[in-house]
C-alpha positions in Angstrom: 91.3 113.8 94.7 91.1 112.2 91.0 94.0 110.0 91.7 92.4 108.4 94.1 89.1 107.7 92.7 90.9 106.8 88.9 92.2 103.2 91.2 88.7 102.4 93.1 87.4 99.2 90.9 83.3 99.0 91.4 80.8 96.8 91.1 77.0 96.8 90.8 75.3 93.3 91.2 72.3 93.1 89.5 69.4 90.2 91.1 68.4 87.9 88.2 65.7 86.8 90.1 62.0 88.1 89.2 60.4 87.8 92.7 61.4 88.0 96.1 61.9 84.5 97.9 58.9 82.6 98.2 56.7 85.8 97.7 55.1 86.1 94.1 56.6 90.2 94.5 58.4 91.4 92.0 62.3 92.8 91.8 63.7 94.9 89.8 64.9 98.3 89.8 64.7 101.9 88.4 67.2 103.0 85.4 68.0 105.8 87.2 68.6 103.5 89.8 71.7 102.2 88.7 72.4 105.0 85.8 73.0 107.6 88.2 75.8 106.9 90.7 76.8 104.8 87.4 77.6 108.0 85.4 78.7 109.4 88.7 81.6 106.9 88.8 82.5 106.6 85.9 82.4 110.0 85.1 85.6 111.3 88.3 87.3 108.3 86.9 86.2 105.0 88.5 86.3 101.8 86.6 82.7 100.6 86.9 82.0 96.9 86.1 77.7 95.9 86.5 77.2 92.0 86.8 74.6 89.6 87.7 74.7 85.8 88.3 73.0 84.9 85.5 73.0 87.1 82.9 70.1 88.9 80.8 71.3 87.3 77.4 73.2 84.8 75.8 76.3 85.5 74.1 76.0 84.6 70.2 
């Protein structure tokens, strides 16, 4: 089973939008919603990446 998981590649895509569509409802996520599965996959040998359409910071 560990060999199979080590071949799995997982990409989490996060939103860069501050609101949902045309409404004023804010977007976002609880850190635990990302961190719990991220570390569960990582600890079991999967390759995990996190990305968004627009980065939250600029590279220098």
